[in-house]
C-alpha positions as CSV (number, residue, x, y, z in Angstrom):
1,X,-7.8,41.2,-18.5
2,X,-6.0,39.6,-21.9
3,X,-3.5,37.0,-21.4
4,X,-4.0,36.8,-17.4
5,X,-2.9,34.3,-15.2
6,X,-4.1,34.1,-11.9
7,X,-2.4,31.3,-9.6
8,X,-2.5,30.6,-6.1
9,X,0.1,28.9,-3.6
10,X,-2.1,27.3,-0.5
11,X,0.4,27.0,1.7
12,X,0.5,25.1,5.4
13,X,0.9,29.0,6.8
14,X,-0.3,31.4,4.2
15,X,-2.2,31.8,0.8
16,X,0.0,33.6,-2.0
17,X,-1.9,35.1,-4.9
18,X,0.1,35.7,-7.6
19,X,-1.6,38.0,-10.8
20,X,0.3,37.6,-13.9
21,X,0.1,38.9,-17.5
22,X,1.9,36.8,-20.7
23,X,3.4,37.9,-24.1
24,X,2.0,37.8,-27.2
25,X,4.6,35.1,-28.2
26,X,4.1,33.5,-24.9
27,X,7.8,33.8,-24.0
28,X,7.7,36.5,-21.0
29,X,5.3,36.6,-18.5
30,X,4.9,39.8,-16.2
31,X,4.2,39.3,-12.4
32,X,1.6,42.9,-11.8
33,X,0.2,42.4,-8.7
34,X,0.9,39.3,-5.4
35,X,-1.7,39.2,-2.0
36,X,-0.5,37.4,0.7
37,X,-2.5,36.2,3.7
38,X,-2.2,34.3,6.9
39,X,-4.9,31.2,8.1
40,X,-6.4,32.4,11.2
41,X,-6.3,29.0,12.2
42,X,-5.0,25.6,11.9
43,X,-6.9,24.5,8.4
44,X,-4.1,23.2,7.1
45,X,-1.7,20.3,8.2
46,X,1.2,19.5,6.5
47,X,0.2,20.3,3.0
48,X,-3.4,18.8,3.9
49,X,-6.4,20.8,3.7
50,X,-8.6,20.0,7.0
51,X,-11.1,22.6,7.3
52,X,-12.4,23.3,3.4
53,X,-14.6,25.9,4.5
54,X,-11.8,28.2,6.4
55,X,-9.4,27.8,3.6
56,X,-12.0,29.1,0.9
57,X,-12.8,32.1,3.1
58,X,-8.8,33.2,2.9
59,X,-8.8,32.3,-0.5
60,X,-11.8,34.3,-1.4
61,X,-10.1,37.3,0.3
62,X,-7.2,36.7,-1.8
63,X,-8.9,36.5,-4.8
64,X,-11.0,39.9,-3.6
65,X,-8.4,41.8,-2.9
66,X,-6.5,41.5,-6.6
67,X,-9.9,41.5,-8.3
68,X,-10.6,45.1,-6.6
69,X,-6.7,46.6,-6.7
70,X,-6.8,45.4,-10.2
71,X,-10.4,45.9,-11.4
72,X,-11.0,42.6,-13.1
73,X,-12.9,39.4,-12.3
74,X,-10.9,36.3,-11.8
75,X,-12.7,32.9,-12.9
76,X,-9.8,30.9,-14.0
77,X,-6.6,29.5,-11.6
78,X,-3.5,27.8,-11.5
79,X,-3.0,25.8,-8.2
80,X,-0.3,23.1,-6.7
81,X,-0.9,20.4,-4.6
82,X,1.8,20.5,-1.5
83,X,4.6,18.6,-2.2
84,X,4.8,18.0,1.9
85,X,1.8,15.7,0.8
86,X,4.1,13.6,-1.3
87,X,4.4,9.9,-0.1
88,X,7.8,8.5,-1.5
89,X,8.7,4.8,-1.4
90,X,11.3,2.2,-2.0
91,X,10.7,-1.2,-3.0
92,X,12.6,-4.3,-5.2
93,X,11.0,-6.9,-6.9
94,X,12.4,-9.7,-8.7
95,X,10.9,-12.2,-11.2
96,X,12.0,-15.4,-12.2
97,X,13.4,-15.8,-15.6
98,X,14.2,-19.5,-16.0
99,X,13.8,-20.7,-19.1
100,X,12.8,-17.6,-20.4
101,X,14.0,-15.6,-24.0
102,X,16.7,-12.7,-23.2
103,X,15.4,-9.6,-21.4
104,X,13.9,-7.1,-23.5
105,X,12.2,-3.5,-23.4
106,X,8.7,-4.5,-23.0
107,X,10.1,-7.2,-20.1
108,X,11.9,-4.6,-18.4
109,X,9.3,-1.9,-18.5
110,X,6.7,-4.3,-16.8
111,X,9.3,-5.2,-14.0
112,X,9.4,-1.8,-13.8
113,X,5.8,-1.4,-13.3
114,X,5.5,-4.5,-11.2
115,X,8.0,-2.4,-8.6
116,X,5.4,1.2,-8.6
117,X,2.6,-1.5,-8.2
118,X,4.0,-3.0,-5.2
119,X,5.2,0.3,-3.8
120,X,1.6,1.2,-4.3
121,X,0.1,-1.5,-2.4
122,X,2.7,-1.1,0.2
123,X,1.8,2.4,0.9
124,X,-2.1,1.6,0.6
125,X,-0.8,-1.1,3.6
126,X,0.7,1.4,5.6
127,X,-2.3,3.8,5.7
128,X,-4.9,1.0,6.0
129,X,-7.3,2.8,4.0
130,X,-8.8,3.1,0.8
131,X,-7.3,5.9,-0.4
132,X,-6.0,6.0,-4.0
133,X,-2.9,7.4,-5.0
134,X,-1.3,9.1,-8.3
135,X,2.1,7.9,-9.5
136,X,3.9,11.1,-10.1
137,X,6.9,9.8,-10.7
138,X,9.8,7.1,-10.1
139,X,13.3,6.5,-10.9
140,X,15.3,3.1,-11.0
141,X,18.2,3.0,-8.6
142,X,19.5,-0.3,-9.5
143,X,18.4,-3.6,-12.0
144,X,19.5,-7.0,-10.7
145,X,20.7,-9.9,-12.4
146,X,20.6,-13.2,-10.1
147,X,20.8,-11.0,-7.4
148,X,24.0,-9.3,-8.2
149,X,23.5,-5.2,-9.3
150,X,24.1,-4.6,-12.7
151,X,23.7,-1.7,-15.3
152,X,21.3,-2.8,-17.6
153,X,19.1,-6.2,-18.1
154,X,18.7,-5.9,-21.9
155,X,19.9,-9.0,-23.5
156,X,20.6,-11.0,-20.4
157,X,19.3,-14.2,-19.3
158,X,19.5,-15.9,-15.8
159,X,17.9,-17.3,-13.2
160,X,16.2,-14.2,-11.6
161,X,16.0,-10.7,-12.5
162,X,14.8,-7.5,-10.0
163,X,14.8,-4.1,-10.1
164,X,14.9,-1.6,-7.1
165,X,12.7,1.8,-7.7
166,X,11.8,5.0,-5.7
167,X,8.5,5.6,-6.5
168,X,6.7,8.9,-5.5
169,X,2.5,9.3,-5.2
170,X,0.3,12.0,-4.3
171,X,-2.9,11.2,-2.2
172,X,-5.9,11.6,-4.7
173,X,-7.7,13.0,-0.9
174,X,-4.8,16.0,-1.5
175,X,-6.1,16.5,-5.3
176,X,-9.9,16.2,-4.8
177,X,-9.8,19.1,-1.4
178,X,-7.8,21.4,-3.2
179,X,-10.6,21.5,-6.1
180,X,-13.1,21.4,-3.5
181,X,-12.0,24.7,-2.0
182,X,-11.7,26.0,-5.9
183,X,-15.2,25.5,-6.2
184,X,-16.4,27.0,-3.5
185,X,-14.8,29.9,-4.1
186,X,-15.6,30.5,-7.6
187,X,-12.7,29.4,-9.2
188,X,-12.3,26.8,-12.1
189,X,-9.1,25.2,-12.1
190,X,-7.0,25.2,-15.3
191,X,-3.9,23.6,-14.4
192,X,-2.5,21.5,-11.7
193,X,0.7,21.2,-10.7
194,X,2.8,20.1,-7.9
195,X,4.7,22.3,-5.5
196,X,8.4,21.1,-6.2
197,X,7.4,21.1,-9.7
198,X,6.6,24.7,-9.9
199,X,9.6,25.8,-7.9
200,X,11.6,23.4,-10.2
201,X,10.2,25.3,-13.3
202,X,11.9,28.2,-12.5
203,X,14.8,27.3,-10.3
204,X,16.4,24.7,-12.7
205,X,14.5,25.6,-16.3
206,X,13.9,22.4,-18.6
207,X,17.4,23.4,-20.5
208,X,19.2,22.8,-17.3
209,X,17.6,19.2,-16.4
210,X,20.0,17.0,-18.4
211,X,22.4,17.7,-15.8
212,X,22.3,16.3,-12.1
213,X,20.8,18.9,-10.0
214,X,19.0,19.2,-6.9
215,X,16.3,21.6,-5.4
216,X,14.9,22.1,-1.9
217,X,12.1,24.6,-0.6
218,X,12.5,25.0,2.7
219,X,9.7,26.5,4.0
220,X,7.7,26.5,7.4
221,X,7.0,23.1,8.3
222,X,8.9,21.1,6.0
223,X,11.4,21.1,3.3
224,X,10.5,19.7,-0.1
225,X,13.3,18.4,-2.4
226,X,13.4,17.8,-6.4
227,X,16.2,16.2,-8.3
228,X,16.4,16.7,-12.1
229,X,18.7,14.0,-13.9
230,X,18.9,13.1,-18.1
231,X,16.1,16.0,-18.9
232,X,13.5,15.5,-16.3
233,X,12.5,15.4,-12.4
234,X,14.0,12.1,-11.2
235,X,12.8,12.1,-7.9
236,X,11.1,14.0,-5.0
237,X,11.3,13.7,-1.2
238,X,10.4,15.5,1.7
239,X,12.3,16.2,5.0
240,X,9.6,17.1,8.3
241,X,12.0,19.5,9.4
242,X,12.2,23.4,8.2
243,X,11.2,26.7,9.7
244,X,9.4,26.3,12.3
245,X,12.2,24.4,14.2
246,X,14.1,27.5,13.9
247,X,11.1,29.5,15.5
248,X,10.9,26.5,18.6
249,X,14.3,27.1,19.2
250,X,14.1,30.8,19.8
251,X,10.6,30.2,21.4
252,X,12.5,27.7,24.1
253,X,15.3,29.7,24.6
254,X,14.1,33.1,25.2
255,X,10.5,31.8,26.5
256,X,8.8,33.4,23.9
257,X,5.1,32.2,22.6
258,X,5.2,30.8,19.0
259,X,4.1,33.8,17.4
260,X,6.6,36.4,18.9
261,X,9.7,33.6,18.4
262,X,8.2,33.9,14.6
263,X,8.3,37.8,14.7
264,X,11.6,37.8,15.8
265,X,13.3,35.2,13.3
266,X,11.8,37.2,10.6
267,X,13.0,40.7,11.5
268,X,16.4,39.8,12.4
269,X,16.8,37.5,9.7
270,X,15.4,39.9,7.0
271,X,18.8,42.4,7.8
272,X,17.7,44.2,11.5
273,X,20.5,44.3,13.7
274,X,18.4,43.9,16.7
275,X,15.0,43.8,18.1
276,X,13.3,44.2,21.9
277,X,10.2,41.8,22.8
278,X,8.9,40.5,25.8
279,X,9.1,36.7,27.1
280,X,6.1,35.2,28.6
281,X,6.9,36.7,32.1
282,X,6.5,40.0,30.9
283,X,10.3,41.0,31.0
284,X,11.8,43.3,28.0
285,X,14.2,41.7,26.1
286,X,16.8,42.9,23.4
287,X,18.0,40.3,21.0
288,X,21.1,41.0,18.4
289,X,21.1,38.9,15.1
290,X,24.8,37.4,16.0
291,X,23.3,35.9,19.8
292,X,20.1,34.7,17.4
293,X,22.2,33.4,14.9
294,X,24.5,31.4,17.7
295,X,21.4,30.2,19.5
296,X,19.9,28.3,16.1
297,X,23.4,27.0,14.8
298,X,22.7,23.2,16.3
299,X,19.1,23.3,15.1
300,X,20.0,24.5,11.5
301,X,22.9,22.0,11.4
302,X,20.3,19.4,12.1
303,X,17.8,20.5,9.5
304,X,21.3,20.6,7.0
305,X,21.7,17.1,8.0
306,X,18.6,15.7,7.1
307,X,17.7,17.8,4.0
308,X,21.8,16.4,3.1
309,X,21.0,12.8,3.7
310,X,17.8,12.9,1.6
311,X,19.0,14.3,-1.0
312,X,21.9,11.8,-1.0
313,X,19.2,8.9,-0.6
314,X,17.1,9.8,-3.4
315,X,19.8,10.8,-5.5
316,X,22.6,8.0,-5.1
317,X,25.1,10.6,-3.8
318,X,25.7,14.1,-4.0
319,X,24.5,16.1,-7.1
320,X,26.2,18.4,-9.1
321,X,24.7,21.9,-7.2
322,X,22.3,22.1,-4.8
323,X,19.1,25.5,-5.5
324,X,17.7,26.9,-2.1
325,X,14.5,28.6,-2.2
326,X,11.6,29.3,0.1
327,X,11.5,31.8,3.3
328,X,13.6,28.9,5.1
329,X,16.7,29.4,2.8
330,X,17.1,32.9,4.1
331,X,18.4,31.3,7.9
332,X,22.1,32.1,8.3
333,X,24.3,29.3,7.7
334,X,21.5,27.2,5.9
335,X,23.8,27.4,3.0
336,X,26.9,27.1,4.5
337,X,26.0,23.7,6.3
338,X,24.4,22.3,3.6
339,X,27.5,22.9,1.3
340,X,29.4,21.2,3.5
341,X,27.4,17.8,4.6
342,X,26.8,17.5,0.4
343,X,31.0,18.3,-0.1
344,X,30.1,21.0,-2.6
345,X,32.3,24.0,-3.6
346,X,30.6,27.2,-2.3
347,X,29.8,28.2,-6.1
348,X,27.5,24.9,-6.6
349,X,25.2,25.9,-3.4
350,X,23.0,29.1,-3.9
351,X,19.9,30.6,-3.0
352,X,17.5,31.1,-6.0
353,X,15.0,34.5,-6.4
354,X,13.0,35.9,-8.8
355,X,15.9,38.3,-10.1
356,X,17.2,38.3,-13.5
357,X,14.9,35.2,-14.7
358,X,14.7,35.8,-18.4
359,X,11.1,34.4,-18.6
360,X,10.1,36.9,-15.5
361,X,9.1,40.8,-15.4
362,X,8.1,41.2,-11.8
363,X,6.4,44.6,-11.5
364,X,5.4,44.5,-7.8
365,X,8.5,46.0,-5.5
366,X,9.5,43.5,-2.3
367,X,8.6,40.3,-4.0
368,X,11.5,38.6,-5.4
369,X,13.1,36.6,-2.9
370,X,13.4,32.7,-2.6
371,X,10.0,32.4,-0.5
372,X,8.0,33.6,-4.0
373,X,9.8,31.2,-6.0
374,X,6.6,28.4,-5.6
375,X,3.9,30.9,-6.5
376,X,5.3,32.5,-9.6
377,X,6.2,29.1,-10.4
378,X,2.8,27.6,-10.1
379,X,1.8,31.0,-12.6
380,X,4.4,30.1,-15.0
381,X,3.0,26.7,-15.3
382,X,-0.3,27.4,-15.8
383,X,0.9,30.0,-18.4
384,X,2.7,27.2,-20.6
385,X,0.5,24.0,-19.9
386,X,-3.4,25.3,-19.0
387,X,-5.9,23.3,-19.5
388,X,-3.3,20.5,-19.4
389,X,-3.5,19.6,-16.1
390,X,-5.5,15.8,-16.5
391,X,-5.5,13.6,-19.5
392,X,-8.3,11.6,-20.3
393,X,-7.8,8.3,-21.8
394,X,-9.4,5.1,-22.2
395,X,-7.9,1.7,-21.2
396,X,-9.7,-1.5,-22.5
397,X,-12.9,0.5,-22.7
398,X,-12.7,1.8,-19.1
399,X,-12.4,5.7,-19.0
400,X,-10.1,7.4,-16.4
401,X,-8.6,10.0,-15.2
402,X,-4.5,10.8,-15.4
403,X,-2.9,13.3,-13.3
404,X,-0.2,15.0,-15.8
405,X,2.3,16.5,-14.0
406,X,5.3,14.8,-16.1
407,X,5.4,12.8,-19.7
408,X,2.3,10.4,-18.7
409,X,2.5,6.8,-20.7
410,X,1.1,3.8,-21.0
411,X,2.3,2.2,-18.1
412,X,1.3,4.9,-15.9
413,X,-2.6,3.7,-17.3
414,X,-2.3,0.7,-16.4
415,X,-0.5,1.5,-12.9
416,X,-3.9,3.3,-12.3
417,X,-6.3,0.7,-13.3
418,X,-4.3,-1.9,-11.3
419,X,-3.3,-3.9,-14.5
420,X,-1.2,-7.0,-13.1
421,X,2.5,-6.8,-15.1
422,X,2.4,-10.6,-15.3
423,X,-0.4,-10.3,-17.9
424,X,2.6,-8.3,-20.1
425,X,4.9,-10.9,-20.2
426,X,4.3,-14.3,-22.1
427,X,5.1,-17.4,-19.9
428,X,6.1,-21.0,-21.2
429,X,4.0,-23.9,-21.2
430,X,4.6,-26.2,-18.2
431,X,7.7,-28.4,-18.5
432,X,7.6,-32.1,-17.6
433,X,10.6,-34.3,-15.9
434,X,10.9,-37.9,-16.8
435,X,13.1,-40.8,-16.7
436,X,14.6,-42.6,-20.3
437,X,16.6,-45.8,-18.9
438,X,17.0,-43.9,-15.6
439,X,18.6,-40.7,-16.5
440,X,16.2,-37.9,-16.0
441,X,15.3,-35.9,-18.7
442,X,13.0,-32.3,-19.2
443,X,11.4,-31.2,-21.8
444,X,10.2,-27.5,-21.8
445,X,6.6,-26.1,-22.7
446,X,5.6,-24.3,-25.8
447,X,6.9,-20.5,-25.8
448,X,3.9,-18.0,-24.7
449,X,2.3,-15.5,-27.1
450,X,3.5,-12.2,-26.0
451,X,0.8,-9.4,-24.9
452,X,-0.3,-7.0,-27.5
453,X,-0.6,-3.1,-26.9
454,X,-2.3,-0.6,-29.2
455,X,-2.8,3.2,-28.7
456,X,-5.6,4.5,-30.9
457,X,-5.6,1.7,-32.9
458,X,-1.6,1.6,-33.8
459,X,1.0,-1.3,-32.3
460,X,2.5,0.9,-29.1
461,X,4.7,-0.2,-25.9
462,X,4.5,0.8,-22.2
463,X,6.7,3.8,-22.6
464,X,4.5,5.4,-25.2
465,X,3.4,8.7,-24.6
466,X,-0.4,9.2,-23.6
467,X,-2.1,12.6,-24.5
468,X,-6.2,13.4,-23.8
469,X,-8.8,11.4,-25.2
470,X,-6.0,8.6,-26.3
471,X,-7.8,4.9,-26.5
472,X,-5.4,2.1,-25.5
473,X,-6.1,-1.5,-25.7
474,X,-4.3,-4.3,-24.6
475,X,-4.6,-8.0,-25.2
476,X,-2.9,-10.1,-22.2
477,X,0.1,-12.2,-22.8
478,X,-1.2,-16.3,-23.4
479,X,1.0,-18.9,-22.0
480,X,2.2,-21.1,-24.0
481,X,0.7,-25.0,-24.5
482,X,2.1,-27.4,-21.7
483,X,4.8,-29.6,-22.8
484,X,3.0,-33.0,-23.8
485,X,5.4,-35.4,-25.7
486,X,4.4,-38.8,-26.9
487,X,6.4,-41.9,-26.8
488,X,7.3,-41.9,-30.2
489,X,8.4,-38.4,-30.5
490,X,11.2,-38.9,-27.5
491,X,12.0,-42.4,-29.1
492,X,12.7,-40.4,-32.5
493,X,15.3,-38.2,-30.5
494,X,16.7,-40.8,-28.8
495,X,17.1,-43.4,-31.6
496,X,20.2,-44.5,-33.6
497,X,19.8,-44.1,-37.5
498,X,21.9,-46.3,-40.2
499,X,21.7,-46.6,-43.8
500,X,21.8,-50.2,-45.4
501,X,22.9,-50.2,-49.1
502,X,22.4,-46.2,-49.3
503,X,18.5,-46.3,-47.7
504,X,18.3,-44.5,-44.2
505,X,17.1,-46.8,-41.5
506,X,16.1,-46.0,-38.1
507,X,17.4,-48.9,-35.7
508,X,13.8,-50.6,-34.4
509,X,13.7,-50.1,-30.7
510,X,12.0,-51.9,-27.9
511,X,9.9,-49.9,-25.1
512,X,7.8,-49.8,-22.1
513,X,6.3,-47.4,-20.1
514,X,5.9,-47.5,-16.4
515,X,7.2,-51.1,-16.6
516,X,4.2,-51.9,-19.0
517,X,3.6,-51.7,-22.8
518,X,2.8,-48.7,-24.5
519,X,1.7,-47.3,-28.0
520,X,3.9,-45.4,-29.9
521,X,0.8,-42.1,-29.6
522,X,0.8,-42.3,-26.0
523,X,1.6,-39.2,-24.1
524,X,4.4,-39.3,-21.4
525,X,3.9,-37.3,-18.1
526,X,5.5,-35.6,-15.1
527,X,7.7,-38.7,-13.6
528,X,7.0,-41.5,-15.8
529,X,9.9,-43.9,-16.6
530,X,10.2,-45.1,-20.4
531,X,13.0,-48.1,-20.7
532,X,14.0,-48.5,-24.5
533,X,15.8,-51.3,-25.3
534,X,17.9,-50.6,-28.9
535,X,19.8,-53.1,-31.1
536,X,23.4,-52.2,-30.7
537,X,25.1,-55.0,-32.9
538,X,25.2,-55.7,-36.4
539,X,24.0,-59.5,-35.8
540,X,20.9,-58.0,-34.0
541,X,20.0,-55.8,-36.7
542,X,20.5,-58.6,-39.2
543,X,18.1,-60.2,-37.0
544,X,15.5,-57.5,-36.9
545,X,15.4,-57.0,-40.6
546,X,15.0,-60.5,-41.3
547,X,18.5,-60.4,-43.3
548,X,20.4,-63.4,-44.2
549,X,23.1,-64.3,-42.1
550,X,24.5,-67.4,-44.1
551,X,26.1,-66.7,-47.6
552,X,26.8,-63.1,-47.3
553,X,29.7,-61.0,-46.0
554,X,28.4,-57.7,-44.0
555,X,30.7,-54.3,-44.1
556,X,30.3,-51.2,-42.0
557,X,31.6,-47.9,-43.4
558,X,33.4,-50.0,-46.1
559,X,35.3,-52.2,-43.5
560,X,34.3,-56.0,-43.1
561,X,32.7,-56.6,-40.1
562,X,31.3,-59.2,-37.7
563,X,27.9,-59.6,-35.9
564,X,29.3,-58.6,-32.9
565,X,30.2,-55.0,-33.8
566,X,28.2,-52.2,-32.5
567,X,26.7,-50.1,-34.4
568,X,26.9,-46.2,-34.3
569,X,24.5,-43.2,-35.3
570,X,25.1,-42.4,-39.0
571,X,26.7,-46.2,-40.0
572,X,26.7,-47.0,-43.2
573,X,26.1,-50.8,-44.1
574,X,26.6,-53.0,-47.2
575,X,26.2,-56.7,-47.7
576,X,27.2,-59.2,-50.5
577,X,27.0,-62.1,-51.4
578,X,29.7,-64.8,-50.5
579,X,31.3,-67.1,-47.7
580,X,33.3,-65.0,-44.8
581,X,36.7,-65.6,-44.9
582,X,37.4,-68.7,-42.6
583,X,40.2,-66.6,-40.1
584,X,39.7,-63.7,-38.0
585,X,42.8,-61.5,-38.3
586,X,44.2,-59.2,-35.3
587,X,47.2,-57.9,-34.0
588,X,48.9,-58.5,-31.1
589,X,51.9,-57.0,-30.3
590,X,52.5,-55.5,-34.0
591,X,52.5,-59.2,-35.1
592,X,49.5,-60.5,-37.1
593,X,47.4,-63.3,-35.5
594,X,45.3,-65.5,-37.4
595,X,41.9,-67.0,-35.4
596,X,39.7,-70.0,-37.2
597,X,36.5,-68.2,-37.9
598,X,33.5,-69.1,-36.0
599,X,30.2,-67.9,-35.3
600,X,30.7,-66.8,-31.4
601,X,33.0,-63.9,-30.6
602,X,36.3,-64.5,-29.6
603,X,37.0,-63.1,-25.9
604,X,40.3,-61.9,-24.7
605,X,42.0,-65.3,-22.7
606,X,41.4,-67.1,-26.1
607,X,44.1,-65.5,-27.8
608,X,46.8,-67.3,-25.3
609,X,45.8,-71.1,-26.7
610,X,47.0,-69.2,-30.2
611,X,50.2,-67.8,-28.9
612,X,53.2,-68.5,-27.2
613,X,52.7,-67.0,-23.9
614,X,53.0,-68.7,-20.4
615,X,50.3,-67.6,-18.8
616,X,50.8,-69.1,-15.4
617,X,54.3,-67.7,-15.0
618,X,53.3,-64.0,-15.9
619,X,50.4,-64.1,-13.7
620,X,49.4,-61.0,-11.9
621,X,51.9,-58.7,-13.9
622,X,49.6,-58.9,-17.2
623,X,48.6,-55.6,-18.6
624,X,46.0,-55.7,-21.5
625,X,44.8,-53.4,-24.1
626,X,42.8,-53.5,-27.0
627,X,42.8,-50.5,-29.9
628,X,44.6,-48.4,-26.6
629,X,42.6,-49.0,-24.4
630,X,42.9,-50.9,-21.1
631,X,41.1,-54.4,-21.3
632,X,40.4,-57.6,-19.2
633,X,40.2,-61.0,-20.0
634,X,36.6,-61.7,-21.2
635,X,36.7,-58.5,-23.0
636,X,35.4,-59.3,-27.2
637,X,37.8,-59.3,-29.6
638,X,36.7,-58.5,-33.0
639,X,38.1,-58.4,-36.6
640,X,41.0,-56.0,-37.0
641,X,41.7,-55.4,-33.3
642,X,45.2,-54.0,-32.4
643,X,46.2,-55.6,-29.2
644,X,48.8,-55.5,-26.9
645,X,50.2,-57.5,-23.8
646,X,52.4,-56.4,-21.3
């Protein structure tokens, strides 16, 4: 049969086989036959194949029935891993970013990768085994800057940045056991997907996934949830309550065995007004649909509450609409309970079947209900993407196989090989702290070299998409050099520079390192003490430079200066031959006072010898100021100072 698609939905209770035929333009899929068979024993448990030979036997029966009725030989199959086998974990991680460059896309992606790896490790620790898990998707709950939630980290600086993600994993053993059954059944898998993805393919087409929609597949043992947002499936979840809880309630109330209770449920929920059965004591019972609905109402409310809580948790709020599929969605009252729990209008919660689907033509009577969405979705997924279920790629020379249940990226490949996100982030070299004249000074290390990612020889990023056969090469980030300042480098930054007759000069300094003399090229280490003695006055500068004192007049910034004048960075010093004036002129309370020239500097108290001022009479009430600043009796007086005595 040309363009024939064979799909299998291997559930906990049944195996559903779907035979479909595609159109030439691949726009329409016709469902031409279906076969449903129940497992004779509990060979499946929560989506995991426990007894490979027994599951293989049922698969062979389904395959043979379809081959016989349609006169064909089936060799290739599309399958799905059960959503109930998915493991979802929520984790928050943080990274110190003290002194780093502003956060960019590479850093943010590596932070998310770190969170997913942490989730993977915690899952492995929880299950206490060495089993591996495929990451089938994750979504960011929140970013954090210094512990405070923030919409985006890009461009920010801070002390600490973090992210919280919800990541979903599929045990590798689930995939391997599924492949083992297919191989024993003489079938080659040409497409592998997840049941929630297969279901959402029909329930929520790709063109609608920009909307925030939720889907719940209410089966026998579990209720599987998938959520769409921003063009993709953003989260998966699983609630371990579904149709079996309803069956258990019926069995307990009417004293029936599980199979009889299941039969009563199916008959009355399929439209019958009443049914007759016998309890374990042999009593004949007549049960009406109305009576049964009233009995199961409390358990239906509990199931609805659990589903709604899970949707709100993983969607971070109610979705815009909810699609219900699976046999359990036909349970009376469950749609209304979900609507109430989620706070949605009646028109925003619906039960989705195969009817009126523009991509399907169902030629099999009686197979259009919501319980057939998943098996037909598996067929549609296989029709659209046959052979695309795995991507074989190479990372740094190591070959690996990635499960393609969504768009896969370089980040997925690095996660699969356990590549540490820390190796992607360039770290600064070690900083040092030391003391200059008793003050703490820190010098940071050099910036590191960022990681380089190449995809098939071209520069790429963590979010670059991978295809089968791609080759990824990652050069790890390198840490920067540690800070190793020399005495000369520190002194150069700390020194004062002046110009002498237009020539720039660094004021000479003396130093000791840890109390001992040290050469200028000696390296300063963490905790060292550097003590610097600077030249402060014009007189000290003249002596250090070997300039003459006598017979010359010195000016600073164009104004005559005496030898006590303190030098500042950028001062311009000039000198000329001549004899200094024999007086030092200051202004006292607005009046000029000339002091006889002398080599040693005048202090404030000297003024009173040249003024008409009774110090004894004014003692205790005098306020002194030089150039507008409060002064004391021993403060030095210089040429041109403005002095106030009050």
